[in-house]
C-alpha positions as a Markdown table, in Angstrom:
| # | Residue | x | y | z |
|---|---|---|---|---|
| 1 | Unk | 21.7 | -17.9 | -4.7 |
| 2 | Unk | 22.4 | -18.0 | -1.0 |
| 3 | Unk | 19.6 | -18.7 | 1.4 |
| 4 | Unk | 18.1 | -15.7 | 3.1 |
| 5 | Unk | 18.6 | -15.7 | 6.9 |
| 6 | Unk | 15.4 | -16.2 | 8.9 |
| 7 | Unk | 16.5 | -13.4 | 11.1 |
| 8 | Unk | 16.8 | -11.1 | 8.0 |
| 9 | Unk | 13.3 | -12.0 | 7.2 |
| 10 | Unk | 12.2 | -11.3 | 10.8 |
| 11 | Unk | 13.8 | -7.8 | 10.6 |
| 12 | Unk | 12.0 | -7.1 | 7.3 |
| 13 | Unk | 8.7 | -8.3 | 8.7 |
| 14 | Unk | 9.2 | -6.1 | 11.8 |
| 15 | Unk | 9.9 | -3.1 | 9.7 |
| 16 | Unk | 6.9 | -3.7 | 7.4 |
| 17 | Unk | 4.8 | -4.5 | 10.5 |
| 18 | Unk | 5.8 | -1.2 | 12.1 |
| 19 | Unk | 4.5 | 0.8 | 9.1 |
| 20 | Unk | 1.4 | -1.4 | 8.8 |
| 21 | Unk | 0.5 | -1.0 | 12.5 |
| 22 | Unk | 1.3 | 2.7 | 12.3 |
| 23 | Unk | -1.0 | 3.1 | 9.2 |
| 24 | Unk | -3.7 | 1.1 | 10.9 |
| 25 | Unk | -3.5 | 3.1 | 14.1 |
| 26 | Unk | -3.7 | 6.4 | 12.2 |
| 27 | Unk | -6.5 | 5.2 | 9.9 |
| 28 | Unk | -8.4 | 4.1 | 13.1 |
| 29 | Unk | -7.9 | 7.5 | 14.6 |
| 30 | Unk | -8.6 | 9.8 | 11.7 |
| 31 | Unk | -10.7 | 7.9 | 9.2 |
| 32 | Unk | -12.8 | 5.7 | 11.5 |
| 33 | Unk | -12.7 | 7.9 | 14.5 |
| 34 | Unk | -11.9 | 4.9 | 16.8 |
| 35 | Unk | -9.7 | 6.7 | 19.3 |
| 36 | Unk | -9.2 | 3.8 | 21.7 |
| 37 | Unk | -8.4 | 1.3 | 18.9 |
| 38 | Unk | -5.9 | 3.8 | 17.6 |
| 39 | Unk | -4.2 | 4.2 | 20.9 |
| 40 | Unk | -4.0 | 0.4 | 21.4 |
| 41 | Unk | -2.5 | 0.0 | 17.9 |
| 42 | Unk | 0.1 | 2.8 | 18.3 |
| 43 | Unk | 1.1 | 1.7 | 21.8 |
| 44 | Unk | 1.5 | -1.8 | 20.4 |
| 45 | Unk | 4.3 | -0.9 | 17.9 |
| 46 | Unk | 7.1 | -1.8 | 20.5 |
| 47 | Unk | 5.7 | -5.3 | 20.6 |
| 48 | Unk | 7.3 | -5.8 | 17.2 |
| 49 | Unk | 10.7 | -4.9 | 18.8 |
| 50 | Unk | 10.1 | -7.4 | 21.5 |
| 51 | Unk | 9.2 | -10.1 | 18.9 |
| 52 | Unk | 12.5 | -9.4 | 17.0 |
| 53 | Unk | 14.5 | -9.6 | 20.2 |
| 54 | Unk | 12.8 | -12.9 | 21.2 |
| 55 | Unk | 13.4 | -14.3 | 17.7 |
| 56 | Unk | 17.1 | -13.3 | 18.0 |
| 57 | Unk | 17.4 | -15.0 | 21.4 |
| 58 | Unk | 15.8 | -18.2 | 20.1 |
| 59 | Unk | 18.2 | -18.2 | 17.1 |
| 60 | Unk | 21.3 | -17.9 | 19.2 |
| 61 | Unk | 20.1 | -20.2 | 21.9 |
| 62 | Unk | 19.6 | -22.8 | 19.2 |
| 63 | Unk | 23.3 | -22.7 | 18.6 |
| 64 | Unk | 23.4 | -20.2 | 15.8 |
| 65 | Unk | 26.4 | -18.1 | 15.3 |
| 66 | Unk | 26.0 | -14.3 | 15.3 |
| 67 | Unk | 26.4 | -12.8 | 11.8 |
| 68 | Unk | 26.0 | -9.4 | 10.2 |
| 69 | Unk | 22.3 | -9.9 | 10.4 |
| 70 | Unk | 22.2 | -10.3 | 14.2 |
| 71 | Unk | 24.1 | -7.0 | 14.6 |
| 72 | Unk | 21.7 | -5.4 | 12.1 |
| 73 | Unk | 18.8 | -6.7 | 14.2 |
| 74 | Unk | 20.3 | -5.2 | 17.4 |
| 75 | Unk | 20.9 | -1.9 | 15.6 |
| 76 | Unk | 17.3 | -1.9 | 14.2 |
| 77 | Unk | 16.0 | -2.6 | 17.7 |
| 78 | Unk | 18.0 | 0.2 | 19.3 |
| 79 | Unk | 17.2 | 2.8 | 16.7 |
| 80 | Unk | 13.5 | 1.8 | 16.6 |
| 81 | Unk | 13.2 | 2.4 | 20.3 |
| 82 | Unk | 15.1 | 5.7 | 20.2 |
| 83 | Unk | 13.3 | 7.1 | 17.1 |
| 84 | Unk | 10.0 | 5.2 | 17.1 |
| 85 | Unk | 8.1 | 7.8 | 19.1 |
| 86 | Unk | 9.4 | 10.7 | 16.9 |
| 87 | Unk | 8.4 | 8.8 | 13.7 |
| 88 | Unk | 4.9 | 8.1 | 15.1 |
| 89 | Unk | 4.5 | 11.8 | 16.1 |
| 90 | Unk | 5.7 | 12.9 | 12.6 |
| 91 | Unk | 3.2 | 10.6 | 10.9 |
| 92 | Unk | 0.4 | 11.6 | 13.2 |
| 93 | Unk | 1.0 | 15.3 | 12.5 |
| 94 | Unk | 1.0 | 14.7 | 8.7 |
| 95 | Unk | -2.2 | 12.6 | 8.7 |
| 96 | Unk | -4.0 | 14.9 | 11.1 |
| 97 | Unk | -3.2 | 17.8 | 8.8 |
| 98 | Unk | -4.2 | 16.0 | 5.7 |
| 99 | Unk | -7.3 | 14.2 | 6.8 |
| 100 | Unk | -8.6 | 15.9 | 10.0 |
| 101 | Unk | -8.0 | 19.6 | 9.4 |
| 102 | Unk | -5.1 | 19.7 | 11.9 |
| 103 | Unk | -2.4 | 22.3 | 11.9 |
| 104 | Unk | 0.4 | 22.0 | 9.5 |
| 105 | Unk | 3.2 | 19.6 | 10.7 |
| 106 | Unk | 6.0 | 21.2 | 12.6 |
| 107 | Unk | 9.1 | 21.5 | 10.4 |
| 108 | Unk | 12.6 | 21.2 | 11.7 |
| 109 | Unk | 14.3 | 24.6 | 12.1 |
| 110 | Unk | 16.6 | 25.6 | 9.2 |
| 111 | Unk | 19.1 | 27.7 | 11.0 |
| 112 | Unk | 20.1 | 29.5 | 14.2 |
| 113 | Unk | 20.1 | 28.3 | 17.8 |
| 114 | Unk | 16.9 | 26.3 | 17.2 |
| 115 | Unk | 18.6 | 24.3 | 14.5 |
| 116 | Unk | 21.6 | 23.6 | 16.8 |
| 117 | Unk | 19.3 | 22.4 | 19.6 |
| 118 | Unk | 17.3 | 20.3 | 17.1 |
| 119 | Unk | 20.5 | 18.6 | 15.8 |
| 120 | Unk | 21.8 | 17.9 | 19.3 |
| 121 | Unk | 18.5 | 16.4 | 20.3 |
| 122 | Unk | 18.5 | 14.2 | 17.2 |
| 123 | Unk | 22.1 | 13.1 | 17.8 |
| 124 | Unk | 21.1 | 12.3 | 21.4 |
| 125 | Unk | 18.5 | 9.9 | 20.0 |
| 126 | Unk | 21.2 | 8.4 | 17.8 |
| 127 | Unk | 23.4 | 8.0 | 20.9 |
| 128 | Unk | 20.5 | 6.3 | 22.8 |
| 129 | Unk | 19.8 | 4.0 | 19.8 |
| 130 | Unk | 23.4 | 3.0 | 19.6 |
| 131 | Unk | 23.6 | 2.5 | 23.4 |
| 132 | Unk | 20.5 | 0.3 | 23.3 |
| 133 | Unk | 21.9 | -1.7 | 20.4 |
| 134 | Unk | 25.2 | -2.2 | 22.2 |
| 135 | Unk | 23.4 | -3.3 | 25.4 |
| 136 | Unk | 21.4 | -5.8 | 23.4 |
| 137 | Unk | 24.5 | -7.1 | 21.8 |
| 138 | Unk | 26.2 | -7.4 | 25.2 |
| 139 | Unk | 23.2 | -9.3 | 26.5 |
| 140 | Unk | 23.3 | -11.6 | 23.5 |
| 141 | Unk | 27.1 | -12.1 | 23.8 |
| 142 | Unk | 27.3 | -12.7 | 27.5 |
| 143 | Unk | 23.9 | -14.0 | 28.7 |
| 144 | Unk | 22.2 | -15.6 | 25.8 |
| 145 | Unk | 25.2 | -17.1 | 23.9 |
| 146 | Unk | 28.9 | -17.2 | 24.3 |
| 147 | Unk | 31.4 | -14.5 | 23.3 |
| 148 | Unk | 32.9 | -17.0 | 20.8 |
| 149 | Unk | 29.5 | -17.4 | 19.2 |
| 150 | Unk | 28.9 | -13.7 | 18.9 |
| 151 | Unk | 32.3 | -12.2 | 17.9 |
| 152 | Unk | 30.7 | -10.6 | 14.9 |
| 153 | Unk | 28.8 | -8.3 | 17.2 |
| 154 | Unk | 31.7 | -7.0 | 19.4 |
| 155 | Unk | 34.9 | -8.1 | 17.8 |
| 156 | Unk | 37.2 | -5.9 | 15.6 |
| 157 | Unk | 35.1 | -4.6 | 12.8 |
| 158 | Unk | 32.0 | -5.8 | 14.6 |
| 159 | Unk | 28.7 | -4.0 | 15.1 |
| 160 | Unk | 29.6 | -2.2 | 18.2 |
| 161 | Unk | 32.5 | -0.5 | 16.3 |
| 162 | Unk | 30.3 | 0.3 | 13.4 |
| 163 | Unk | 27.7 | 1.9 | 15.6 |
| 164 | Unk | 30.6 | 4.0 | 17.1 |
| 165 | Unk | 31.6 | 5.2 | 13.6 |
| 166 | Unk | 27.9 | 6.0 | 12.7 |
| 167 | Unk | 27.5 | 7.9 | 16.0 |
| 168 | Unk | 30.7 | 9.9 | 15.3 |
| 169 | Unk | 29.8 | 10.7 | 11.7 |
| 170 | Unk | 26.4 | 11.8 | 12.9 |
| 171 | Unk | 28.0 | 14.0 | 15.6 |
| 172 | Unk | 30.2 | 15.8 | 13.0 |
| 173 | Unk | 27.6 | 16.0 | 10.2 |
| 174 | Unk | 24.8 | 17.0 | 12.5 |
| 175 | Unk | 25.3 | 19.1 | 15.7 |
| 176 | Unk | 28.9 | 20.1 | 15.2 |
| 177 | Unk | 28.2 | 21.2 | 11.6 |
| 178 | Unk | 25.1 | 23.2 | 12.7 |
| 179 | Unk | 27.2 | 24.8 | 15.5 |
| 180 | Unk | 29.8 | 25.9 | 12.9 |
| 181 | Unk | 27.1 | 27.1 | 10.5 |
| 182 | Unk | 25.3 | 29.1 | 13.2 |
| 183 | Unk | 28.7 | 30.6 | 14.3 |
| 184 | Unk | 29.6 | 31.6 | 10.7 |
| 185 | Unk | 26.1 | 33.0 | 10.1 |
| 186 | Unk | 26.5 | 35.3 | 13.1 |
| 187 | Unk | 29.8 | 36.6 | 11.9 |
| 188 | Unk | 28.4 | 37.3 | 8.4 |
| 189 | Unk | 25.5 | 39.2 | 9.9 |
| 190 | Unk | 27.8 | 41.4 | 12.0 |
């Protein structure tokens, strides 16, 4: 069995840490009624992203060669920044409803112009996440390490290309599909 990359472990720890800090923040807010503690915990979730970036920099500065895992770390970081606030808001709405008598969580629209706007907004977050990931990979490739050391990030078949494919698929399956569905729905109603 091949050794597990320390960076892969760091990514897993950061993901688990995000959910643990989120749960602790929401428990502090709704079960213990510690509003300030809750805010500190929830605002602290991006520190996990900073820790992951620092760990990646240390790994590459130490002479490590970028692998699939380094690209995954950059992608995780980008999408965590882009979608983190939405995930926290989603969880907050559900916990507030379940444990504090809050209103039912807002559901995404199922059809119509609202659905189209929602899909474009979500795709915009995807684009922001991919852009942040690519910026991190560029930083790693040209500032922290050498391009030769980090070819797995930007070379042919590298992570930047993969993120472009994911963003393109999301564009087609998300906003463009909802635009087509909204257009065909209007024609059927006429």
